[in-house]
C-alpha positions in Angstrom: -75.0 51.7 -38.2 -77.7 49.5 -37.5 -80.5 50.4 -35.1 -83.2 49.2 -32.7 -81.3 47.7 -29.8 -80.0 49.0 -26.8 -79.0 46.3 -24.8 -78.2 42.8 -26.0 -77.2 39.7 -23.8 -74.6 37.5 -25.3 -73.8 33.9 -25.0 -69.9 34.6 -24.7 -67.3 31.8 -24.2 -64.4 33.8 -24.3 -63.4 32.0 -27.8 -62.6 33.6 -31.4 -66.0 34.0 -32.4 -67.3 35.8 -29.6 -64.4 38.2 -28.6 -65.0 39.5 -32.0 -68.8 39.3 -31.9 -68.7 41.4 -28.4 -66.9 44.1 -30.3 -68.6 43.8 -33.5 -72.3 44.3 -31.4 -70.7 47.3 -30.3 -69.5 49.0 -33.0 -72.5 47.9 -35.8 -75.4 48.5 -33.2 -74.1 50.8 -31.1 -75.7 49.2 -27.9 -74.6 48.1 -24.7 -73.4 44.4 -24.3 -74.1 42.1 -21.2 -72.0 39.0 -21.7 -72.8 35.5 -20.2 -70.8 32.7 -19.7 -72.2 29.3 -18.5 -69.9 27.3 -16.2 -70.8 24.0 -17.4 -67.3 22.7 -16.8 -65.0 24.5 -19.0 -62.1 24.3 -16.6 -59.3 26.7 -17.1 -61.1 27.9 -20.3 -63.2 30.4 -17.8 -59.6 32.3 -16.3 -59.9 35.6 -16.5 -62.9 35.2 -18.9 -64.8 38.3 -17.1 -61.6 40.6 -17.3 -61.3 39.6 -21.1 -65.1 40.5 -21.8 -65.0 44.0 -20.3 -61.6 44.5 -21.9 -63.3 43.9 -25.2 -66.3 46.3 -24.5 -68.8 44.2 -22.0 -70.6 46.4 -19.7 -71.4 43.5 -17.4 -70.5 40.1 -17.1 -72.1 37.0 -16.0 -70.6 33.7 -15.1 -72.7 31.5 -13.5 -71.7 28.2 -11.9 -74.7 25.8 -13.5 -72.6 22.4 -13.6 -75.1 20.7 -11.1 -78.0 21.4 -12.9 -76.5 20.6 -16.2 -75.7 16.9 -15.0 -78.9 16.9 -12.8 -81.4 17.6 -15.7 -79.6 17.3 -18.6 -76.9 14.8 -19.0 -78.6 12.4 -16.7 -82.0 12.8 -18.6 -80.0 11.7 -21.8 -78.1 8.8 -19.9 -81.5 7.5 -18.8 -82.8 7.9 -22.0 -79.8 5.7 -23.7 -79.7 8.8 -26.5 -77.2 8.3 -28.8 -76.9 10.2 -32.0 -76.8 8.2 -35.1 -75.4 5.5 -32.8 -72.1 6.9 -31.8 -72.5 10.7 -30.7 -73.2 11.1 -26.9 -74.4 14.4 -27.7 -72.0 16.2 -25.6 -72.5 19.9 -27.0 -76.2 19.2 -28.2 -77.5 18.8 -24.3 -75.6 22.1 -23.2 -77.1 24.3 -25.5 -81.1 24.4 -24.1 -79.7 25.5 -20.9 -77.2 28.4 -21.7 -79.9 29.4 -23.9 -82.2 29.1 -21.3 -80.5 31.2 -18.9 -79.6 33.9 -21.4 -83.1 34.8 -22.0 -83.6 34.9 -18.2 -80.9 37.4 -17.8 -82.0 39.2 -20.8 -85.1 39.8 -18.8 -83.6 40.5 -15.5 -81.7 43.2 -17.4 -84.2 44.6 -19.6 -82.5 43.4 -22.6 -84.4 43.6 -26.3 -82.1 41.2 -27.9 -79.8 38.3 -27.5 -77.0 37.1 -29.4 -75.0 34.0 -30.1 -71.7 33.2 -31.9 -72.9 29.7 -34.0 -72.1 30.0 -37.6 -75.0 29.9 -40.5 -73.7 26.3 -41.3 -73.8 24.8 -37.8 -76.2 23.1 -35.7 -75.7 25.5 -32.7 -77.7 28.2 -34.1 -80.6 26.5 -34.3 -80.1 25.0 -30.8 -79.7 28.2 -29.4 -82.6 30.1 -31.2 -85.4 27.5 -30.7 -84.6 27.6 -27.3 -84.7 31.5 -27.2 -88.3 31.4 -29.4 -89.7 28.8 -27.3 -89.4 30.7 -24.0 -89.9 33.9 -25.5 -91.6 34.4 -28.5 -91.0 38.2 -28.8 -87.4 38.0 -28.3 -84.8 39.9 -30.9 -82.1 37.4 -32.0 -78.7 38.7 -33.8 -76.6 36.3 -35.0 -73.4 38.0 -36.5 -72.4 34.6 -38.8 -75.3 35.7 -40.7 -75.1 39.3 -41.1 -71.5 40.2 -41.3 -68.4 40.0 -43.8 -66.3 37.6 -42.6 -66.3 34.5 -44.4 -64.0 32.4 -42.6 -62.0 31.9 -39.5 -58.7 32.8 -41.4 -60.1 36.3 -41.3 -61.5 36.5 -38.0 -57.9 35.7 -36.6 -56.8 38.5 -38.7 -59.5 40.6 -37.5 -58.9 39.9 -34.1 -55.1 40.5 -34.6 -55.9 43.9 -36.2 -57.9 44.8 -33.0 -55.8 43.3 -30.5 -58.3 40.7 -29.5 -56.4 37.6 -27.5 -57.8 34.3 -29.0 -56.8 30.9 -28.2 -57.1 29.8 -31.8 -53.7 30.3 -34.0 -52.8 29.0 -37.6 -50.8 26.4 -35.7 -54.0 25.0 -34.1 -56.6 25.5 -36.6 -59.7 23.8 -35.4 -62.0 24.7 -32.6 -63.4 23.0 -29.5 -66.3 22.8 -27.1 -65.7 21.7 -23.7 -68.5 20.9 -20.7 -68.6 18.1 -17.7 -70.0 15.6 -20.7 -67.4 15.9 -23.4 -64.8 18.0 -25.1 -65.4 18.6 -28.9 -63.0 19.1 -31.6 -64.0 19.9 -35.6 -62.8 22.1 -38.2 -59.2 22.9 -39.8 -57.1 20.1 -39.8 -60.1 17.5 -39.2 -62.1 18.5 -42.2 -60.4 15.9 -44.3 -62.2 12.6 -42.6 -59.5 10.5 -44.2 -56.6 12.0 -41.8 -56.3 10.7 -38.3 -56.6 13.0 -35.7 -53.2 14.1 -33.9 -52.4 12.4 -30.2 -51.6 16.2 -28.9 -55.1 17.4 -29.4 -56.7 15.4 -26.8 -56.8 16.7 -23.6 -59.3 14.6 -21.3 -57.9 10.9 -22.2 -54.6 9.1 -22.4 -54.6 6.8 -25.8 -55.2 3.4 -24.9 -51.8 2.5 -26.0 -50.5 4.9 -23.0 -53.3 3.6 -20.3 -52.2 1.7 -17.5 -51.1 -2.3 -18.0 -53.6 -3.0 -15.2 -57.6 -3.2 -15.3 -59.5 -0.3 -12.9 -62.5 -2.0 -11.4 -65.2 0.5 -10.5 -68.6 0.1 -9.1 -71.6 2.3 -9.7 -74.9 2.7 -7.6 -78.0 3.9 -9.7 -81.4 5.0 -7.9 -84.3 5.4 -10.2 -82.0 5.4 -13.3 -79.9 7.9 -11.7 -76.3 7.1 -10.8 -75.6 8.1 -7.4 -72.6 6.7 -6.1 -69.0 5.4 -7.3 -67.3 2.7 -5.1 -69.9 3.6 -2.4 -69.3 7.0 -2.2 -72.4 9.3 -2.7 -71.3 12.4 -5.2 -73.4 15.3 -6.4 -74.3 14.8 -9.9 -71.6 16.9 -11.2 -69.0 15.9 -8.9 -70.0 12.2 -10.2 -69.3 12.8 -13.6 -65.9 14.8 -13.2 -64.8 11.6 -11.3 -65.8 9.2 -14.1 -64.3 11.3 -16.5 -60.6 11.4 -14.5 -61.2 7.5 -14.2 -62.1 6.8 -17.6 -59.5 9.3 -19.0 -56.9 7.7 -17.4 -57.9 4.3 -19.0 -58.5 5.9 -22.4 -62.1 5.5 -22.3 -64.3 7.8 -24.6 -62.9 8.7 -27.7 -65.1 9.0 -30.8 -63.8 9.9 -34.3 -67.2 10.6 -36.8 -68.8 11.8 -39.7 -72.2 12.7 -38.6 -75.7 14.4 -40.3 -75.9 18.0 -39.3 -79.7 19.2 -39.0 -78.8 21.9 -42.0 -78.5 19.2 -44.3 -74.6 18.5 -44.6 -72.4 16.3 -43.3 -69.7 17.1 -40.6 -66.6 15.3 -39.0 -66.2 15.5 -35.2 -63.8 14.3 -32.9 -65.0 13.6 -29.3 -64.1 12.3 -26.2 -66.5 11.5 -23.2 -64.8 9.2 -20.9 -67.6 10.0 -18.0 -70.7 9.9 -20.3 -69.2 6.8 -21.8 -69.2 4.5 -18.7 -72.4 5.8 -17.5 -74.4 4.7 -20.9 -72.6 1.6 -20.5 -73.4 0.8 -16.9 -76.9 2.2 -17.1 -77.8 -0.1 -19.9 -76.3 -3.1 -17.5 -78.6 -2.0 -14.8 -81.6 -2.0 -16.9 -80.5 -5.7 -18.6 -82.0 -7.1 -15.0 -84.3 -4.7 -13.4 -86.3 -3.7 -16.7 -88.8 -5.3 -18.3 -88.8 -6.9 -21.8 -91.4 -4.6 -23.6 -90.8 -1.7 -21.6 -87.3 -2.0 -22.8 -87.9 -2.5 -26.5 -90.9 0.3 -26.4 -88.0 2.6 -24.8 -85.5 1.3 -27.1 -87.6 2.3 -30.1 -87.9 6.1 -28.8 -83.9 6.3 -28.8 -83.4 7.7 -32.3 -86.4 10.0 -32.1 -85.2 11.4 -28.7 -81.6 11.8 -29.9 -82.9 13.4 -33.0 -84.6 15.8 -30.9 -81.9 16.6 -28.9 -79.3 17.0 -31.6 -81.4 19.3 -33.4 -82.6 21.2 -30.6 -85.9 20.5 -29.6 -85.1 20.4 -25.7 -88.5 22.9 -25.3 -91.0 21.2 -27.2 -94.2 19.5 -26.5 -93.0 16.2 -27.9 -90.1 16.3 -26.1 -91.8 17.2 -22.9 -93.9 13.8 -23.8 -90.8 11.6 -24.3 -89.3 12.9 -21.2 -92.0 12.0 -19.3 -92.1 8.5 -20.6 -88.5 8.2 -20.2 -89.1 8.8 -16.3 -91.8 6.3 -16.1 -89.7 3.8 -17.6 -86.5 4.4 -14.6 -89.1 3.9 -11.5 -87.3 0.7 -10.5 -83.6 0.6 -12.6 -82.1 0.4 -9.2 -78.9 -1.2 -8.3 -74.9 -1.4 -8.8 -73.0 -2.1 -11.5 -69.3 -3.8 -11.5 -67.0 -2.2 -14.6 -63.5 -3.4 -15.6 -61.8 -0.5 -17.5 -58.9 -1.3 -19.5 -56.9 0.4 -22.6 -59.9 2.4 -24.1 -62.2 -0.7 -23.1 -65.5 -0.6 -20.7 -66.7 -3.9 -19.7 -69.5 -5.0 -17.6 -68.3 -7.5 -15.2 -71.3 -7.7 -12.8 -74.5 -6.4 -11.8 -77.0 -6.9 -8.9 -80.3 -5.0 -7.5 -83.0 -5.9 -4.8 -84.9 -5.2 -7.7 -84.0 -7.2 -10.2 -86.2 -9.6 -12.4 -83.2 -12.0 -13.5 -83.6 -15.5 -11.4 -81.6 -18.2 -11.7 -84.1 -20.6 -10.9 -86.0 -19.8 -13.9 -83.4 -19.2 -16.5 -81.1 -22.2 -15.3 -79.9 -25.1 -17.8 -80.1 -27.6 -14.9 -83.4 -29.4 -13.2 -86.0 -26.7 -12.3 -89.7 -26.7 -11.1 -90.7 -23.3 -12.4 -90.7 -24.0 -15.8 -92.3 -27.0 -18.2 -90.1 -27.3 -21.4 -93.0 -29.4 -23.2 -95.1 -25.6 -22.6 -92.8 -24.4 -25.5 -94.3 -26.9 -28.0 -97.8 -25.3 -28.3 -96.0 -21.8 -27.7 -94.1 -22.3 -31.3 -96.7 -23.9 -33.2 -99.1 -20.7 -32.6 -96.2 -18.6 -33.1 -95.6 -20.4 -36.3 -99.1 -20.6 -37.4 -99.2 -17.6 -39.7 -95.6 -18.6 -41.4 -97.0 -22.3 -42.4 -100.2 -20.6 -43.8 -97.9 -18.0 -45.9 -95.9 -21.1 -47.3 -99.1 -23.6 -47.5 -100.9 -20.8 -50.0 -98.0 -20.3 -52.3 -98.8 -24.0 -53.3 
């Protein structure tokens, strides 16, 4: 029996790992366990969660609806930053962890708990994301990470343990991969997906149809932005969570947002992940289009230079870090005039921009036209080019 912990708040999903962890904590530490689940869009995965947690030994269960905060403060921040990790991953899992961990620390304080626990493995990114947030918000909190303590070495052993202890879990040998779902995406990894040459089975996908089975007619939608934040779809105002939910539906129906990639984990290994991010994919494309006519060139290029760093900080778990505070402030400054409407065509897995307009547009046809104009003297380009070519000419001259 381990000692020193009287009450622990567990980040509880009801899945394989956390179901076993709940009972393991009680057995190993002899402590009270409070289960906390953040509703950030897991849909039916939340059904009967409270009853299940109590049946497994939780003395108290928190199931809190954080969907609006998740989309407003976290997802939309990533969209405004155009944050995409390694050019492909839209950070669906990464962006959710700091919110869950933040609320977990708050509940621990409310309940007088002396520890928090999570179900992340010792090989993954999530352990870092959770724990960096814990320590950033409460430097004195005790953290329990069962995967770094217990005797189990594989999910197969966990499944066997669950069956021995009559703990119902959604993972079976017939469906040996894990998934993580929220309003931004659903991810799949592990098991049959660990072979990067093996194509993901079609029956695995949940949020989207395959492009081959998508409608034969394109779907057109319009998204209105205000200072970089999406506000309306086809003129209808929606809350952040409702807007993303609607885009997930539209995008999923048209086969938008599937990604199959091998990414570099923070701990140093490569990992194959399959993702569905229909609404997020649409928003990233639409937001870029909105910026294209409203954002100054040098501001855009400077912001773009920050994308790899911001994406890396989110992926690694440094949401509550001083460097992220600085970058977040810079991103907000760049978005002040990113306002207007983008029209998109969705068709069989493709999301294409077909129109954009804004009262704050920096695009003026009179300047860019190939026809006769009165605002640009083409002869001015000669001096501009010669001045910019000067160093290149000198470099060649000095070579002899």
